[in-house]
N, C-alpha and C positions, 0 to 999 in steps of 0.2 A: 504493500500500500504506500502511496506517495507521502512524503513528509508534509504534515499540515502547515498551512501558511498562517502566520499571526494575523489575527483580526478577521479571519474568514470562517464561515461555517461549512463543514463538509458533511454531506448527507449521501448515503449510497442511493443512487438513482439508477434503476435499471442495471444494477451491478457495477456501476461506474462511480467510484468515490472521488474522482478528480473534481476540484472546484472549477467553475467556469471562470476564465480569465477576466471577463468583463465585470465580474463581481469582486475582484481582488483590488484593494485600494492601491494607489500609487506607492505609498510608503511600504506596504506589505510586499509589493513586487520588488521594490528596491532592496528590501531586506532579504528576499529569496536569492537575489543575485549576489548580494554581499556575502551570504553564507557560502557561496561557491567561489568567492574571491573575484567576482566580476564587478566592474564599475557600474555606477548608477545609470550611465548613458545607455547601457545595454537594456535596462528595464524600460527606458524611454523609447528605444527602438521597437521593443515588443508592444508596448502600450499604443504607440502610434499606429503600428500595423493592425492591431486589433480594432481600434476605433475608426480607422480609415476603411476597414473592411478588406484590406489587402491580403490578409493571411487567414486561411482556414485551418492550417496546421503549422507547426514550427518550421517544417521544411520550406515553407514559402518565404521565410525570412533569411535570405541567403547571406546577409551581413553577419550572421551569428556563426560561431564555430560549430562544427557538426556535433560534437559531444554536448554542447549546450542546447542545441535544437532537440536532441534526443531526450535530454533531461526535462525540457519544457513539455514535450508531448507526454512524458511519463507522469508529470505532476499536474497538468492542467488540461481542461477541455477548451479549445478555441471557440467552440460554438455549442450551446446547450440545446439548440433546436435541431431535431433530427431531420425534419422536412416540413415544408409549408405548402398548403394549397391556397391559391390566390383566386378570388372572384372579384370582378369589376362591375360597377353599375354607374348610373347617373352620367353616362357619357365619359366614364373614366375618372370622375370626380370622387368616387368612393371605392376603396379597395379593402375587401375583407380578407384577412389572413387567418387560416386555421393551421395552427402550429402543433406538430406532434413532438413531444419531448422524449428523452431517452427511455423512460419507463412506459411509454405509450400514452401518457396523459395528453389530453387535447385542451389547448387554450386558444384564445382568439385575440386579435388586435384589429383595429379598423383605422385606416389612413384616409383622412378627408382633406380634399384640396379645395381651397377657396380662392378663386381668381381675384386679382386686384380690381378695385373699383374706386370711384371718387372718394377720397378721404380715408382709404384703407388699403394697406399693402397686401400683396399676395401672402396667403398663409397655407401651411401644411400641418395639420393637427393629427396626432396619433393617439388613439384610445387604447390603453394596454390593460392586461389582466395581472392580478396579484396573487390569485389562487386558481387552482383547477377546481371548478365548481364553486359553490357558495353555501355556507351554513345558515344564512339569514332567512332564505326561503320566501322572498317577496313573490306573491302569486302571479303578478303580471310580468314576471321576468323569466325568460327561458332558462337562465342559469339556475334559478331556484328549483326548477323541475329536475335538474341533474343531481342536486344534492352536493355535499362537500366531498372533494377528493383529497387534496392536500394543499399546504402552503407552497408557493413557488420560492425557489432559491433566488438570491439577489441577481445572479447572472441570468437566470431564466426570465426574470422581469426585464432586465436591461437588454437582453438579446432580441426582444421584440422590437425595441427601438433601433438597434443596430441593423436589423433586417430592413426596416422601413427606410432608414437613412441611406442604405446602399442603393435601394431602388430609386430614391430621389436623386442621389448623386449621379446616377447614370444619365439623368436629364439635366444635370448641373443645377439642381435645386437642393434646398436644405430644409430639414425639419424645423418648424418654428415653435410648435407647442406640443406638450405631452400631457395627457389627462389620464389619471388612474380611475377610470370609470368602466373598465372591462369586467371580466369575470372575477368574482370574489369581493370580499370586504377588506379594503386595504388596511384599516386600522386593527384588524384581527391578525395581520401579518406585519405589524408595524416596524419591527426591527429591520426586516429585509426591505421593506418599502423605503424606509429612511436611508438605508445603505444604497438603494437604487437611485434615490433622489440625489444623494451625494455624488454618485458616479456621473449622473447626467449633468449635474451642476458644476462639477470639477473642471476648471479650464484645462487641466492636464489630460482629461479624458474626453467627455462629450462636449462640455462647455456650453450648455444651455442655461440661460439666465433663470434664476429661481422664480421670477414673476411670470415665466412662460410654462410653469409646471403647476398642475392642479391635482390635488389629492382629495378624493371623495370619501364619504362615509354615510352609512345608513343610520348612524346615530350612536356610535360607540363612545360614550361620554368620557371614560378614562383615557381613551386614545386622543380625543380632542384636547383634553387638559394637558396631556403630555406634549402634544404639538405646541400648545400655547406656551408651556414652560421653556421649550426650545427656542421659541421666537423666530420661526422660519418665515421667509418672505414669499413662499409659494402660496397659491390660492387654496382655501378650504372650500369644498363643496359639500353640501348636506342634502342627501336624498330625503326630502321632506314628505311629499306626496299627499299629506293630509295634516291639517292643524288640529283636528279633533281626535282625542285619544282613542275613542271607541273605534273610529274608522281606521286610524293608523295602526291599531293593534292587528287588524286584518291585513292591511296593505304592506306594512313593515313590521313583521313579528318581533323584531328587536325592541319595538316600542313597549312591549310587555315588561321588559327589563329596565329600559331608560325612557320614560314618558317624554312626550314632545316638548313640554315646557323645560324640562331638564336639558334636553338636547340643544334647544335654541339658546338657553342661558349659557351653556358652555361655548357655543358658537359666538355668542355676543361678547363673551370675555376674550375669545380669541381675536375678534375684530378690534376690540379696544387695546389689546396688548400689542398687536402687530401693525395696526393701522391699515390692514388689508380688508377689503370688502368681502364678506361671505356670500357665496352663491348657493341658492337653494334650488333644487330640482323637484318638479312636480309632474309626474306622468298623469295625463288627463284621461279619465275613464268615464265613458258616458253613463250618466245617471248614478254614479257612485261617489266621486269626489269633486264633481264639477258644478255643484249647485251654488246658488247665491249664498246659502248658509255657510258652505265650505269656503267660498271666496271671502266672505266677511270674517270668518274665523281666522283665516290666514292673514288677512289685512290687520286684524287686531293683534295677532301674535307678533308680527314683524314691524308694526308701526314704530317709526323713529329709529330703526336699526340701520347700521351701515351694511345693507344687504341688497341683493338682486335676485329675482326669481325667474327661472327658466320654465316655461310651460310647454310640455312635450306631449303631443298626441300619442296614445299607447300604440305600440306595435302589436300586431296580432300574435297571440300565443295560443297554441292548440288546446291546452288543457283548461283554459279559462272560459267562462261564459260571457266575457266582457268585450266591448269594442271601444274604439277611440271616440273621444268627445268631438262633436261637430265643430267646425271652425267658428261659427257665430257664438257658440257657448264659451269657447276658450277666449274669444275676444271680449266677451262680457266679463269673464273672470278677471282678465287682465285689467279691464277698466275699473273694476272694484278695487283692485290692489292699487292702481294709480291714484284713485281718489283718496286713498289713505296715505299717499306719499311713498308707496312701495313700488319701485321700478320693476318692470317685468318685460320679458321678451318671449314671443311665441316661436318655438323652434320647430322647423319642419323636418319630418323624418326623411332620412336618406338611406338608399340601399335596401329597401324592403324586399326587392325581388331576389337579393342574394343573401337574405338573412343577416343583415348587418347589425341588428339589435343584439344586445348582450346575450350570449349563450345560444343563439338560434342555430348556428351552424354545428356547434358541438352537440346540441340536442338532436339535430337531424342525424348525425353520425351515430349517436347512441341508439337510434331506432325509435319508432313510434311506440308509446305505451299502449297496452291493451285497451280496447274500447271500454271495457268495464271499469278499468282504472280511471280513464278520462272521465267517464260518467260520474264516478264517485267524487272526483276532485271538483267537477263543476257543481254537483249538488251541494257539496260542502261549502264552496265559495258563495253560492246563492244564499244558503242558510246563514253563514257567518256575516255576509254583507247586509242581509236584512236586519239582523240583530244590531249591527253597528250603526245602520242608518236610523235606528230607533234610539241610539245613544247608549246601548248596552255594551259594557266592556267585555272583552274576551276573558274566559276563565282558563284558557289554554296556557301552559307554561311558555316562557321564552324559549327560543331554539336552543338545543343542546350545543355545548361547546363554544359559547360566545364569550366566555371569560367573565371576569368581574370588573 
Protein backbone atom coordinates (compact mmCIF):
# COMPACT_ATOMS: atom_id res chain seq x y z
CA UNK A 1 0.00 0.00 0.00
CA UNK A 2 1.33 3.50 -0.81
CA UNK A 3 2.66 5.76 1.89
CA UNK A 4 -0.13 8.07 3.15
CA UNK A 5 0.27 11.74 2.34
CA UNK A 6 0.00 14.21 5.21
CA UNK A 7 -3.28 16.10 5.22
CA UNK A 8 -5.15 13.68 2.93
CA UNK A 9 -7.79 11.05 3.57
CA UNK A 10 -7.23 7.65 1.99
CA UNK A 11 -10.23 5.41 1.42
CA UNK A 12 -10.15 2.10 -0.40
CA UNK A 13 -12.36 2.76 -3.42
CA UNK A 14 -12.90 -0.18 -5.74
CA UNK A 15 -9.76 -1.79 -4.31
CA UNK A 16 -7.64 1.29 -5.06
CA UNK A 17 -6.31 3.03 -1.96
CA UNK A 18 -4.33 5.70 -3.80
CA UNK A 19 -5.55 9.26 -3.12
CA UNK A 20 -6.52 11.37 -6.09
CA UNK A 21 -3.83 13.93 -6.88
CA UNK A 22 -6.31 16.77 -7.27
CA UNK A 23 -7.33 16.31 -3.63
CA UNK A 24 -3.77 16.59 -2.32
CA UNK A 25 -2.82 20.05 -1.06
CA UNK A 26 0.14 21.88 -2.56
CA UNK A 27 2.03 21.67 0.74
CA UNK A 28 1.37 17.92 1.08
CA UNK A 29 2.60 17.30 -2.46
CA UNK A 30 5.77 19.31 -1.79
CA UNK A 31 6.28 17.24 1.37
CA UNK A 32 5.92 14.00 -0.61
CA UNK A 33 8.66 15.12 -2.99
CA UNK A 34 10.85 16.34 -0.12
CA UNK A 35 10.68 12.89 1.51
CA UNK A 36 12.27 11.55 -1.66
CA UNK A 37 14.95 14.22 -1.75
CA UNK A 38 13.28 16.06 -4.63
CA UNK A 39 12.96 19.86 -4.87
CA UNK A 40 9.68 21.71 -4.54
CA UNK A 41 9.64 22.71 -8.21
CA UNK A 42 9.04 19.04 -9.11
CA UNK A 43 5.78 19.18 -7.15
CA UNK A 44 4.88 22.33 -9.04
CA UNK A 45 5.47 20.54 -12.35
CA UNK A 46 3.12 17.75 -11.35
CA UNK A 47 0.44 20.08 -9.97
CA UNK A 48 0.54 22.19 -13.14
CA UNK A 49 0.16 19.08 -15.32
CA UNK A 50 -2.78 17.85 -13.24
CA UNK A 51 -4.66 21.15 -13.22
CA UNK A 52 -3.99 21.90 -16.90
CA UNK A 53 -5.25 18.42 -17.74
CA UNK A 54 -2.03 17.55 -19.57
CA UNK A 55 -1.38 14.35 -17.64
CA UNK A 56 -3.56 11.29 -17.12
CA UNK A 57 -0.63 9.24 -15.76
CA UNK A 58 2.83 10.11 -14.48
CA UNK A 59 4.25 8.82 -17.77
CA UNK A 60 2.82 11.95 -19.43
CA UNK A 61 5.18 14.18 -17.41
CA UNK A 62 8.37 13.58 -19.33
CA UNK A 63 10.33 16.23 -17.40
CA UNK A 64 10.40 13.90 -14.37
CA UNK A 65 12.95 11.10 -13.87
CA UNK A 66 11.58 7.65 -14.71
CA UNK A 67 11.87 6.39 -11.11
CA UNK A 68 9.93 9.39 -9.83
CA UNK A 69 7.18 8.86 -12.42
CA UNK A 70 6.88 5.25 -11.29
CA UNK A 71 6.64 6.34 -7.65
CA UNK A 72 3.91 8.85 -8.46
CA UNK A 73 1.79 6.25 -10.22
CA UNK A 74 2.20 3.89 -7.28
CA UNK A 75 1.19 6.56 -4.77
CA UNK A 76 -1.57 8.54 -6.54
CA UNK A 77 -4.45 8.38 -8.99
CA UNK A 78 -4.22 11.09 -11.63
CA UNK A 79 -7.99 10.88 -12.23
CA UNK A 80 -10.68 9.43 -9.95
CA UNK A 81 -13.34 9.35 -12.70
CA UNK A 82 -13.31 6.03 -14.56
CA UNK A 83 -15.46 7.22 -17.45
CA UNK A 84 -18.02 9.88 -18.34
CA UNK A 85 -21.16 9.82 -20.47
CA UNK A 86 -22.00 13.27 -21.84
CA UNK A 87 -25.40 14.48 -23.02
CA UNK A 88 -26.04 17.88 -24.62
CA UNK A 89 -29.22 19.93 -24.94
CA UNK A 90 -30.44 23.52 -25.40
CA UNK A 91 -28.41 23.84 -28.55
CA UNK A 92 -25.26 22.83 -26.68
CA UNK A 93 -25.80 25.32 -23.84
CA UNK A 94 -26.36 22.52 -21.29
CA UNK A 95 -24.04 19.52 -20.85
CA UNK A 96 -24.97 16.73 -18.44
CA UNK A 97 -22.12 14.46 -17.35
CA UNK A 98 -22.73 11.06 -15.77
CA UNK A 99 -19.46 10.02 -14.13
CA UNK A 100 -18.62 6.47 -13.07
CA UNK A 101 -16.14 6.26 -10.20
CA UNK A 102 -13.65 3.49 -9.48
CA UNK A 103 -16.11 1.50 -7.34
CA UNK A 104 -18.93 1.83 -9.88
CA UNK A 105 -20.72 4.65 -8.07
CA UNK A 106 -22.49 7.07 -10.42
CA UNK A 107 -22.47 10.83 -9.87
CA UNK A 108 -23.52 13.78 -12.01
CA UNK A 109 -22.40 17.23 -12.99
CA UNK A 110 -24.07 19.80 -15.25
CA UNK A 111 -22.18 22.43 -17.23
CA UNK A 112 -24.33 25.42 -18.23
CA UNK A 113 -23.20 28.03 -20.74
CA UNK A 114 -24.53 31.59 -20.62
CA UNK A 115 -23.60 33.70 -23.67
CA UNK A 116 -22.61 37.33 -23.16
CA UNK A 117 -25.39 39.90 -23.22
CA UNK A 118 -25.61 43.62 -22.53
CA UNK A 119 -24.25 44.31 -19.06
CA UNK A 120 -23.17 40.72 -18.45
CA UNK A 121 -20.11 38.78 -19.52
CA UNK A 122 -20.14 35.23 -20.86
CA UNK A 123 -20.38 32.66 -18.06
CA UNK A 124 -19.78 28.94 -17.77
CA UNK A 125 -21.25 27.47 -14.57
CA UNK A 126 -20.70 23.90 -13.36
CA UNK A 127 -23.02 22.20 -10.88
CA UNK A 128 -21.20 19.38 -9.06
CA UNK A 129 -22.00 16.52 -6.68
CA UNK A 130 -20.61 16.00 -3.18
CA UNK A 131 -22.11 12.58 -2.45
CA UNK A 132 -23.22 9.54 -4.41
CA UNK A 133 -26.94 9.65 -3.70
CA UNK A 134 -28.41 11.62 -0.82
CA UNK A 135 -29.72 10.85 2.66
CA UNK A 136 -32.07 13.84 2.93
CA UNK A 137 -34.77 12.35 0.70
CA UNK A 138 -36.55 15.41 -0.70
CA UNK A 139 -39.46 13.81 -2.61
CA UNK A 140 -39.34 16.15 -5.64
CA UNK A 141 -35.65 15.30 -6.27
CA UNK A 142 -34.57 12.28 -8.31
CA UNK A 143 -31.45 11.88 -6.15
CA UNK A 144 -33.69 11.37 -3.13
CA UNK A 145 -35.20 8.37 -4.91
CA UNK A 146 -31.74 6.77 -5.13
CA UNK A 147 -31.05 6.95 -1.40
CA UNK A 148 -27.58 7.46 0.07
CA UNK A 149 -24.53 5.69 -1.35
CA UNK A 150 -21.42 7.28 0.14
CA UNK A 151 -19.53 10.52 0.62
CA UNK A 152 -17.24 11.55 -2.20
CA UNK A 153 -13.53 11.96 -1.60
CA UNK A 154 -12.07 15.43 -2.17
CA UNK A 155 -10.50 14.42 -5.49
CA UNK A 156 -13.77 12.88 -6.69
CA UNK A 157 -15.45 16.25 -6.12
CA UNK A 158 -12.67 18.25 -7.73
CA UNK A 159 -12.23 15.94 -10.73
CA UNK A 160 -15.74 16.83 -11.89
CA UNK A 161 -14.43 20.38 -12.24
CA UNK A 162 -11.25 19.27 -13.99
CA UNK A 163 -13.25 17.32 -16.58
CA UNK A 164 -15.45 20.32 -17.39
CA UNK A 165 -12.46 22.66 -17.45
CA UNK A 166 -10.71 20.45 -20.01
CA UNK A 167 -13.77 20.51 -22.28
CA UNK A 168 -13.94 24.29 -22.04
CA UNK A 169 -10.20 24.70 -22.61
CA UNK A 170 -10.55 22.87 -25.93
CA UNK A 171 -12.72 25.83 -27.04
CA UNK A 172 -10.36 28.36 -25.40
CA UNK A 173 -12.91 29.07 -22.65
CA UNK A 174 -12.65 28.97 -18.87
CA UNK A 175 -14.99 27.86 -16.12
CA UNK A 176 -16.34 30.95 -14.33
CA UNK A 177 -18.55 29.53 -11.56
CA UNK A 178 -18.89 26.32 -9.54
CA UNK A 179 -22.00 25.47 -7.51
CA UNK A 180 -22.31 22.57 -5.06
CA UNK A 181 -25.92 21.83 -5.99
CA UNK A 182 -25.59 18.38 -7.54
CA UNK A 183 -26.15 15.03 -5.89
CA UNK A 184 -25.87 14.92 -2.11
CA UNK A 185 -26.00 17.30 0.85
CA UNK A 186 -22.67 19.19 0.90
CA UNK A 187 -22.75 20.02 4.59
CA UNK A 188 -23.02 16.33 5.47
CA UNK A 189 -19.64 15.85 3.76
CA UNK A 190 -18.29 19.17 4.92
CA UNK A 191 -14.61 18.34 5.54
CA UNK A 192 -14.13 17.12 1.98
CA UNK A 193 -16.27 19.87 0.50
CA UNK A 194 -14.13 22.48 2.27
CA UNK A 195 -10.97 20.75 1.02
CA UNK A 196 -12.42 20.82 -2.51
CA UNK A 197 -13.28 24.51 -2.18
CA UNK A 198 -9.71 25.14 -1.01
CA UNK A 199 -8.34 23.33 -4.07
CA UNK A 200 -10.60 25.28 -6.41
CA UNK A 201 -9.75 28.60 -4.76
CA UNK A 202 -5.99 27.98 -4.41
CA UNK A 203 -4.14 30.09 -7.05
CA UNK A 204 -1.48 27.35 -7.19
CA UNK A 205 -4.14 24.85 -8.24
CA UNK A 206 -7.43 25.82 -9.96
CA UNK A 207 -7.42 29.51 -8.99
CA UNK A 208 -11.18 30.24 -8.99
CA UNK A 209 -12.18 33.22 -6.85
CA UNK A 210 -14.15 32.35 -3.70
CA UNK A 211 -17.02 34.61 -4.76
CA UNK A 212 -17.48 32.43 -7.83
CA UNK A 213 -18.16 29.35 -5.67
CA UNK A 214 -21.57 28.54 -4.16
CA UNK A 215 -22.14 25.88 -1.48
CA UNK A 216 -25.72 24.79 -0.93
CA UNK A 217 -27.48 23.06 1.94
CA UNK A 218 -30.95 21.78 2.64
CA UNK A 219 -30.61 23.10 6.17
CA UNK A 220 -27.82 21.42 8.17
CA UNK A 221 -27.63 24.06 10.90
CA UNK A 222 -24.37 22.92 12.58
CA UNK A 223 -22.70 22.97 9.16
CA UNK A 224 -23.93 26.49 8.45
CA UNK A 225 -22.60 27.65 11.80
CA UNK A 226 -19.26 26.02 11.12
CA UNK A 227 -19.04 27.85 7.78
CA UNK A 228 -19.85 31.11 9.55
CA UNK A 229 -17.05 30.56 12.06
CA UNK A 230 -14.61 30.03 9.18
CA UNK A 231 -15.70 33.28 7.55
CA UNK A 232 -15.55 32.12 3.92
CA UNK A 233 -16.35 34.47 1.06
CA UNK A 234 -18.14 31.95 -1.11
CA UNK A 235 -21.92 32.13 -1.45
CA UNK A 236 -24.21 30.15 0.83
CA UNK A 237 -27.38 28.80 -0.80
CA UNK A 238 -30.22 27.29 1.23
CA UNK A 239 -32.75 24.92 -0.32
CA UNK A 240 -35.80 26.45 1.35
CA UNK A 241 -38.78 25.24 -0.75
CA UNK A 242 -41.32 26.19 1.92
CA UNK A 243 -41.53 28.63 4.82
CA UNK A 244 -44.18 26.72 6.77
CA UNK A 245 -42.82 23.90 8.93
CA UNK A 246 -45.66 21.49 8.24
CA UNK A 247 -45.08 21.69 4.51
CA UNK A 248 -41.29 21.78 4.71
CA UNK A 249 -41.37 18.61 6.85
CA UNK A 250 -42.64 16.86 3.73
CA UNK A 251 -40.61 18.66 1.07
CA UNK A 252 -37.31 18.75 3.00
CA UNK A 253 -37.37 15.96 5.63
CA UNK A 254 -34.30 17.49 7.30
CA UNK A 255 -36.76 20.12 8.59
CA UNK A 256 -37.95 17.59 11.17
CA UNK A 257 -34.50 17.92 12.78
CA UNK A 258 -33.80 21.61 12.12
CA UNK A 259 -37.01 23.62 11.60
CA UNK A 260 -37.12 26.41 9.05
CA UNK A 261 -36.84 29.30 11.52
CA UNK A 262 -33.64 27.79 12.94
CA UNK A 263 -32.22 27.29 9.45
CA UNK A 264 -32.95 30.87 8.39
CA UNK A 265 -31.59 32.23 11.68
CA UNK A 266 -28.30 30.42 11.04
CA UNK A 267 -28.20 31.73 7.46
CA UNK A 268 -28.94 35.24 8.72
CA UNK A 269 -25.98 35.01 11.10
CA UNK A 270 -23.83 33.83 8.21
CA UNK A 271 -24.82 36.84 6.10
CA UNK A 272 -24.10 39.22 8.98
CA UNK A 273 -20.69 37.68 9.69
CA UNK A 274 -19.48 37.46 6.08
CA UNK A 275 -21.30 40.38 4.43
CA UNK A 276 -22.36 37.93 1.70
CA UNK A 277 -25.95 37.71 0.55
CA UNK A 278 -27.61 34.32 1.14
CA UNK A 279 -29.43 32.70 -1.76
CA UNK A 280 -32.59 30.70 -1.11
CA UNK A 281 -33.91 28.12 -3.57
CA UNK A 282 -37.58 27.22 -3.89
CA UNK A 283 -38.76 24.46 -6.23
CA UNK A 284 -42.27 25.50 -7.26
CA UNK A 285 -44.85 22.67 -7.14
CA UNK A 286 -48.38 23.25 -8.39
CA UNK A 287 -50.95 23.41 -5.60
CA UNK A 288 -48.41 22.43 -2.94
CA UNK A 289 -46.04 25.27 -2.06
CA UNK A 290 -47.06 27.99 -4.54
CA UNK A 291 -50.13 29.44 -2.84
CA UNK A 292 -50.52 33.03 -1.71
CA UNK A 293 -50.35 31.73 1.86
CA UNK A 294 -46.94 30.20 1.13
CA UNK A 295 -45.71 33.31 -0.65
CA UNK A 296 -46.72 35.49 2.28
CA UNK A 297 -45.12 33.09 4.78
CA UNK A 298 -41.84 33.23 2.85
CA UNK A 299 -42.04 37.01 2.58
CA UNK A 300 -42.57 37.31 6.34
CA UNK A 301 -39.73 34.87 7.08
CA UNK A 302 -37.14 36.68 4.92
CA UNK A 303 -38.32 40.28 5.26
CA UNK A 304 -35.38 42.61 5.96
CA UNK A 305 -32.73 39.92 5.35
CA UNK A 306 -29.68 40.22 3.09
CA UNK A 307 -31.11 37.50 0.84
CA UNK A 308 -32.27 36.58 -2.64
CA UNK A 309 -34.78 33.91 -3.67
CA UNK A 310 -34.59 31.76 -6.79
CA UNK A 311 -37.97 30.33 -7.82
CA UNK A 312 -37.53 27.19 -9.94
CA UNK A 313 -40.35 25.22 -11.62
CA UNK A 314 -40.19 21.58 -10.54
CA UNK A 315 -38.61 19.15 -12.98
CA UNK A 316 -40.78 16.06 -13.56
CA UNK A 317 -39.85 13.15 -11.27
CA UNK A 318 -41.41 9.77 -11.99
CA UNK A 319 -42.34 8.76 -8.46
CA UNK A 320 -44.16 11.96 -7.44
CA UNK A 321 -47.77 12.93 -8.14
CA UNK A 322 -46.73 16.58 -8.55
CA UNK A 323 -46.15 18.94 -11.46
CA UNK A 324 -44.48 22.32 -11.91
CA UNK A 325 -46.34 25.49 -10.97
CA UNK A 326 -47.67 27.47 -13.97
CA UNK A 327 -45.70 30.59 -14.92
CA UNK A 328 -48.41 33.06 -13.83
CA UNK A 329 -48.55 31.46 -10.38
CA UNK A 330 -44.76 31.72 -9.98
CA UNK A 331 -44.86 35.34 -11.16
CA UNK A 332 -47.53 36.15 -8.56
CA UNK A 333 -45.39 34.45 -5.88
CA UNK A 334 -42.40 36.58 -6.91
CA UNK A 335 -44.56 39.71 -6.78
CA UNK A 336 -45.59 38.95 -3.18
CA UNK A 337 -41.94 38.58 -2.20
CA UNK A 338 -41.03 41.81 -3.99
CA UNK A 339 -43.79 43.70 -2.18
CA UNK A 340 -42.10 42.70 1.10
CA UNK A 341 -38.72 43.88 -0.16
CA UNK A 342 -37.42 40.37 -0.86
CA UNK A 343 -35.78 40.14 -4.29
CA UNK A 344 -36.58 37.05 -6.37
CA UNK A 345 -35.64 35.62 -9.73
CA UNK A 346 -37.63 33.06 -11.70
CA UNK A 347 -35.23 30.45 -13.05
CA UNK A 348 -36.15 28.56 -16.19
CA UNK A 349 -35.32 24.86 -16.31
CA UNK A 350 -32.66 23.74 -18.74
CA UNK A 351 -31.82 20.34 -20.18
CA UNK A 352 -35.09 18.60 -19.30
CA UNK A 353 -34.81 16.28 -22.31
CA UNK A 354 -31.42 14.99 -21.09
CA UNK A 355 -32.40 14.60 -17.42
CA UNK A 356 -30.33 17.59 -16.31
CA UNK A 357 -32.04 17.95 -12.94
CA UNK A 358 -30.23 16.49 -9.94
CA UNK A 359 -30.07 12.70 -9.98
CA UNK A 360 -32.27 12.10 -13.02
CA UNK A 361 -29.66 10.41 -15.18
CA UNK A 362 -28.26 8.30 -12.34
CA UNK A 363 -31.83 7.27 -11.41
CA UNK A 364 -32.40 6.29 -15.04
CA UNK A 365 -29.30 4.07 -14.92
CA UNK A 366 -30.53 2.50 -11.68
CA UNK A 367 -33.69 1.36 -13.47
CA UNK A 368 -37.34 2.16 -13.01
CA UNK A 369 -38.82 1.13 -9.65
CA UNK A 370 -41.62 -1.39 -9.75
CA UNK A 371 -45.07 0.12 -10.52
CA UNK A 372 -46.35 -0.99 -7.12
CA UNK A 373 -43.48 0.87 -5.41
CA UNK A 374 -44.20 4.02 -7.41
CA UNK A 375 -47.91 3.78 -6.57
CA UNK A 376 -47.14 3.51 -2.85
CA UNK A 377 -44.79 6.50 -2.99
CA UNK A 378 -47.36 8.61 -4.80
CA UNK A 379 -50.12 7.64 -2.37
CA UNK A 380 -47.88 8.45 0.59
CA UNK A 381 -46.98 11.85 -0.80
CA UNK A 382 -50.62 12.66 -1.53
CA UNK A 383 -51.50 11.78 2.06
CA UNK A 384 -48.53 13.59 3.62
CA UNK A 385 -49.04 16.76 1.59
CA UNK A 386 -52.75 16.80 2.41
CA UNK A 387 -51.91 16.77 6.13
CA UNK A 388 -49.22 19.41 5.61
CA UNK A 389 -51.57 21.73 3.74
CA UNK A 390 -53.88 21.55 6.76
CA UNK A 391 -50.94 22.71 8.90
CA UNK A 392 -50.30 19.33 10.56
CA UNK A 393 -46.64 18.60 11.35
CA UNK A 394 -45.12 15.27 10.34
CA UNK A 395 -44.70 12.62 13.02
CA UNK A 396 -42.03 10.83 10.98
CA UNK A 397 -38.46 10.99 12.30
CA UNK A 398 -35.74 12.97 10.54
CA UNK A 399 -33.79 10.98 7.95
CA UNK A 400 -31.27 8.56 9.38
CA UNK A 401 -27.60 9.45 9.23
CA UNK A 402 -27.90 13.23 9.10
CA UNK A 403 -25.74 13.86 12.15
CA UNK A 404 -26.28 16.26 14.99
